[in-house]
N, C-alpha and C positions, 0 to 999 in steps of 0.2 A: 504494500500500500504506500509506496514511496513516490508514485507518479500518478498523474491524472491523464485519462485518455484524451486525445486531441479533440474528440467530439464534444467534450464538456469543458467547463471553465470554472475557476474559483474567483471570488471577488465580491464586491458589494452585491447584495441580493435584491432582486425585484421579481416578484412572482409572475408567472404566466397566466394566473387566474384572470379571465376576461368576462366580467359580469355582463357587460354590454358591448356589442361590436361597434357601437357609436363612439366608444373611447378611441378607436383607431383613427378617427378624424383628428383628434388632438395629437396623436402620435405622428401622423403624417405632417401636420402643420409644424411640429417641432423639427422634423427632418428637413422640411422645405426651407424654413427660415435660416437654420444653421448652414445649409448648403448655399443659400443665397448670399449670406455674409462671406462665405468662403470664395464665391465667385467674384464679389466686389474686391476682395483682397487680391485675388489673382489678376484682375484687370489693372489694379494699381501697380502690381509688380511688373506686368507686361509693359505698361506705359513707361516705367522707370528704366526698363532694360531693353526696350525695342530698338533703341539707337545703336546698340552693339550686341549682336547675337552671341559673341563670346562671353560677355557679361551675363547674358540670359542663362546659358548652359552652365556657367560656372556657379551661379547662385541658385539655380533651380533646385538642387537637393536641399538647400537650406530653406527654400520656399515651401517644399513639401513638408518638412518638419514643422515649420512655422504654421502652415496651413492646417496640419493635424491639431495643433494646440488651439488654433482659432476655432475649429469646429467643436473641440472639446469645451472650451470656455463659453462659446456662444450657446451650445446646446444646454449646458448647465444653467446659464443665465436665464434662458427661456423657460426651462423646467422650474427654476426657482420662482420666477414670476407667476407661472401657472399654479404652483403649489400655494403661493400666498393667496391667490384668488380662490382656489378650491377650499383652502382651510378657513377662509372667511365664510364660505357657504356651509361647511360642516367641519368643525374642529375635530382632529384625530383624538381618540381617547382609548384608554385601556379598558379591558373588560372581556366578557364572553359573549359572542354574538352568533346568531344563526347564519349558516352559509346559504342564505337566500337573497335573491335580488331585492326583495322588499325590505331587508334589513339595511338601513342607511349606513351603519358603520362598516358592514361587510362591503357594501356597494362602493363607498368612498375609499376603502382600503385598496380595492382593485383599481380604482381610478388613479389613486396616487402612484401605484406601482407602474401603470402604463405611462404616466407622465415622466417617471424617472428612468424608464427602460432604455430609451435611446441614448442619453448621455452615459449611462452605465455601460452600455454595449460598446460605445466608442472608447471609453476609458480603458477597457481590458486589452487593447492592442499593444500598449506599452505599460506593463505592470509597474506601479510605482507606489510605495507606501506614502510618499509625500502627497501625491495627487489623491490617493484614496482617503487619507485623513482630511485633506483640504475640502474635498467635495462631500464627504460625509458630514463635515461641519456645515456646509451650505444647506444640506438637507435636514439639519436640526439635530444631528448626533453630536454629543459633546465628546471630543477626543483631543489628542495631543499629537503634534508632529513627531514626537519621539516614539510613538507606538509602531510596532511592526505588524502590518495587516495584509501583506501580500499573500495571495492564494488562500484567503479566508472567506468563507461564506457568511457574510454578515448582513443583517437587516439594516435598513436605512432610516429607521425611526424607533423611538422609545429605547434608546441605548445611551448609556453614559459611561465613558471610559476615562480612567485616570491617565497617568503618564508612565512611560517605560514599561509598557505592556507588550509581551511577546506571545503571539498566537501562531501555532504550528499550521503547516499546510493541510488543507482539507478539513479544518475544524469548522464547526457551525456555531455562530452566535445568533440565536434566533429569538427575537422578541415576539414572534408570532408562531403559532402552532395549529395545524389542522388536526382536530380530534373528532372523529365521527362526523356529525352534521354541524360542527361548531368551529368557529375561529376564535382562538384564545390570543389576546394581545396583552402583554404585561412588560413593564420596563425592566431592563437588565442594567445592573450597576456593577462595574468592574473597577476596583480601586487601583492604586499605584503598584508597580513592580510585580504584577501577576504574570505567571507563566502557564499557558494552556497548551498542552501537547497536541500533536497532529491527530486528526480524526476523532476529536472529542465533540461533545454536544452540550451547549449551554442553553438550557430551556428558559422560556419566558418567566420573568419574575425573579430570576436568580440574582443574588447579591454576593459578590466575591470580594472579601476584604483584602487589605494590603498584604503583599509578600506571599501570596498563596500559590501553590502549584497543583495543577490538575493533570493527571497522567493520561496517556493515550487510551482511546476507546472508552472514556468515562462519560457518563450522562448525568447531568444534574436534574433534580426534581423541580417542578414548578414552585416558585417562591422559596427556594432553598437558600439558606444563609450559610456561606462557607467562611469559617473562622479565619482570622489573620494568622500569618506565619505557620500555615498548615499544609499538609499534603493530602490530596483527595484522589481516590481511585475507585473504579468499579461502576456497576450498573444496578442500582443507582450509586452515584458518587458518595463515598463515605470516607471519613477521616481515617488515615492509616498512620499518621505520625506528624511530628512537628518539623518545620523547615529548618533543620540543622544541617550544616554542610556535609558532615560525615554521613548522616542518615540518607540525605538526598543522593549523594554520590554513590553510596552502596546500592540504593534502589536502582539507579540508572545502570550500574555495572551488572547487577543481577539480571536485569531485563535483557541487556545486550548479550551476556553469556548464555542465557537461556535460549534466546532466539538462535544464536550461533550453534549451540549444541543440538537443537532440534533440526536445523538444516543439515548439519554434518551427519547426524544419525540417520536422517531420512535418506540422504544420498548413499551412505554406506549400505543401508538396507536394500535400496534399489539396485546398487551395483552387485550385491550378493545374490540377488534374485535375477540378475541379468535383465532388468527392466529399464535401463537408461536408454531411451531411443536415440538413434543417430540421425534419422531423417524423419522427424515428426511431422513436418509440414510439407504440403505440396509446393514445390519450387518450379513455377512456370513463369518466370519473370517476363519473357517476351510477350506471353499471352496477357499478363496483367497490365503491362505497359500499353499494349495495343488496345485493351478495353478502356483504360483510363484516357488514352489519347483520343479515342473515338468520341467518348462522352464529353470530354473537356473541350476539344477543339470544335466539335459540331455545335455545342451549346453556346460557345463564345463567338463563332465565326460571324453569324448574322448580326449579333449584338454589336460587335466591334465595327462591322461594316456600316451598320446604321448610325452608330455614334460618329464614325468618321464622316459620313455624309452630312450629318447634322452640324457638326462643328466646322467643316470646311465650306459647306454651301450656305449655311444660315448664320451660325454664331460668329464666325470670324469676319465675314463680309459686312454684317449689319451691326456688329458690336465692337469687335477689336479693331476693325479696319474701316469703320465708317468715318466720313468727313467730319461729323460732329464730335467724334471721339477725341480729337486732338485737344479740345477744350473741356472734355468731360461733360459736355451737355448732350444728353442722349435724346434721340428722336423718339416719337411714340412707338415705332416698331422696335427700336432697340430696347426700350423699357419692357415691352411685352415679351420679347425674347428672353431677357434677363429674368423676368418674373417666372416664366414657365420652364426655364432650363433645369432647375432642380427636379421638377416633376417629371420631365422627360428623362433625365438620368435615372431617376427612381424607377420609371416605367421600363427602361431598358434592362435594369437589374432584375426586375421581376420577370421580364421576358427571358432572360438568361436562365433563371430558375425553372421556368416553364419548359424551355427546350431541354434542359438537363433531365427533368422528370419524364418527359415524353420519350427521350432516347433510352433512359434507364428502364422504363416500363417495356419498351419494345424488345430490348436485349434480354430482360428478365423473362418475358414471355417465350422468347426463342429458346433460352436455356431450359426453361421449365417444360417445354414441349419435347426437347431432346431427352432430358432425364427429369422425370417428375420429382420435385422436392420430397424428401423422405426423412422421417425420424428414425432413430435407431442408435445402436452402439457400434462404433467402427474402430477397429484397431489399426494403428498406423503401420503395422508390419504388413497389413494386407490392404493396400490402397485401392479400394474398389472405385468404380465409376461414380457411385453415389457420394463417396468421400471426396473424390476429385471435384465434382460439380458443386458440392456444398461450399467449398472454398472459392470457386469461381463466382457463384451467386453472392457470397458474402463480400467478396472484394468489389463486385459491381455495386451493391447496395451501400457499401461503406461511404463512398463519396457523396451519394445522395443524402444520407443521414448527416454526415459532417456538414454539407453545404447548408442544410436547413437549420440545424442546431447552432451553427456558428453565424448564421445570418441574423439581421435585425428583425426577422419575422418568424420567431420560434413557434408561433401558433399554427404554422403551416404543416407541422410534423404529422398531425393526425390525417389531414387531407392527403398528403403526399404518400404516406404508407398505405392508406386505404386504397388510393388510386392505383399504386403499383401492384397491389394485391398480395403482398407478402405478409401483411398483418391485418388485424381487424381491431379498430379502436372506436369505441362507442361515442355517441353524441353527449356533449356536456362534460367529457372527461378532460382533466387538466394534466398536461404533461410538462413538468418543469424542465430540468436540464439533466436527464438521466443518461447513463450508459445503457442504451436501449437495444435489445436484440433486433435483428432485421427480418427474421422469419419465425413462423409458428408461434406468434404472440396474439392472444385474443383477450382484449380488455373491454369490459362492459361499459355501460353508460354511467355518467355522473361519478366517475372514479377519480381520485386524486393520486397522482404519481409524483412524488418528490424527487429530489436529486439522489437517485439510487442506482444500483446495478441490477438490471433485470436481464438475465441471460438464458438462452436456450441451449447453451453448450457448456460442457465441463470436461476438463482434462483430468483424468486420474490414471487408472491402468489402461484406459482407452478413451476415445472421444465419445461422450454421450451427447446426442442431439435430441432434445425432447422439448416440445412446446410448453408454454406457460399459459394458464387460463386464469384471468382475474375477473371476478364477478362485478356486479353493479354496486355502486355506493361504497366501494372499498377505499380506504385511506392507507397509503404506504408512505411513511414519513422519511425524511432525509437520512442518508447514510446507510440505508438498508441494502441487503443483497438477496435477490430472489433467484433461486437455483432452478435448473431445468426440471420439467415434469411437475412443477407445483400447480396445485389447484386451489385457488383462493376464492372461497365462496362469498356470497353477497354480504355486505355490511360488515366486513372484517376491518379492523383497524390494527395497523402494525406500527408500533412506536419506533422512534429513531434508533439507528445503529443496530438493527436486528438482522439476523442472517438465517435463512432457511437451508435445509438440506434437500438433496434430490428427492423428488416424488412426494414431498410433503403435501398434506391436505389440511388447509386451515379452515376450520368449521364456521358455519354461518354465524355471523354476529360476534365472533370472538375478538378479544383484544390480546395481542401478542407482543412479546418483547424479547430482547437478549440474543446471544449467540452461543450455542445453537438456540433457535427460537423456542419460546415457551408460552403456553397459554396462561393468562391471568385468570384465575378461577373465581376470585371473589373480590368484594369491595375493599376489604382490608389490604389485600395484596396490591391493588391498584393505587391506593393511597400511599402505601409503603414505597412503591416503585417510582411513581410520577407525581404523587400528591394531587390526584384528580378524584373528585367525588361525583358519582352519578346515582340517581335515584332509581326506584323500581320501574319507572317509565323510560329509562335510558336517557334521562336529561341531566345536564350538568347543573 
């Protein structure tokens, strides 16, 4: 768990929950204005350097970097102004709210997330703790520039951070939590000199006092108070000692030695049994390169040609090279072209995605007709044609998944996968930013999928390929791992950082947690694990 798949990202968090599609109008406006300001800046750069093309090309790389920061700051400024307006209409507040459009707090929580999403997406291109802290401050999070927040999944509201805080890669600082049909929002307070290890989960309402350490894979309870100068570990996080140098050093040494011994012993055992594979994967690099080149260049060819025609036949003659341009007094047609250029660029980008999806679907259908996709257990020593084509289809779909999840339109993931035909994702389902399998996945309606690993394959003594079925109204929280062959029935809730085994069946309405996953059987256990209380009618 030392790296993050390229299809997902860490950083400031903004949910993909979209209560109303009308919110996308605000989202598009933010993109349009920030691109418009970028164009104005480029025009000024062009005017200053057009007298000498050597100067233009010499300073153009600097202009690209400067343009990146222009679009970052402009998008955050626009988002901040929109947030001020929205918060005047409905002030954000803590509490427990129904996940229904009629609930104003849930409605505006989603709206605030949409407003923040574009600048947060732009920010992740050049990870920077300085920028993360700066813009979290703009969004109302109290923090310090001395805090290390790179590659941290952190909410952008109801969080108060002290100074000199170090948070490990892949940790979750979540002031909001989806639990069954509810949204829980509570303020998190983390005081000075706190160290949170990678892949830990800080739940809403948590207060962490000065000089506290939280170990890897630990989960705090709602409203939990962590004492100062202490070390916490476990699920739920419990105090295991005081923060003394000798104690902390010994704990870290013990963890490192334990992991090293496990890896060494596992390898010795595999070598003894002769199970260390030499050629585990299918290596058909020319085929893979050919597939990628076909999808990539065909999806970009018409788009680049269209942009070339637009800028050479319209933008350059009527804007950059117009007679009125020398005095920066634009004609009516120049102003119209400038106004609509960001929308045209956005349209070409969406067109690129459309071409990519159409080509991917065509190739996927051809491969599926040649060899029908099949579940099963395949050993790498006998590379059957089903084994071979699984990797071909997986490679084909990988680019499509990466393209959508890394795009500024993550809401398209459901439509794209349903259209290609490799998965089935129901209406009203929220897909955050998971590592999502590309085949044999069936997800019901109104389900919430957090930032998780949901896989249809598992390597052990062989390659297991088995679909995953997730029922309606299921909630799978951040940091979970769902293994192949799982059947998750309706109304199941899985708490953060939980891991299933192959072929698990999670029963209707159950609440599950931990690794390996366990069923919470009664109210007392639920209070003990996460400090959540529900009544006989399943209400918080």
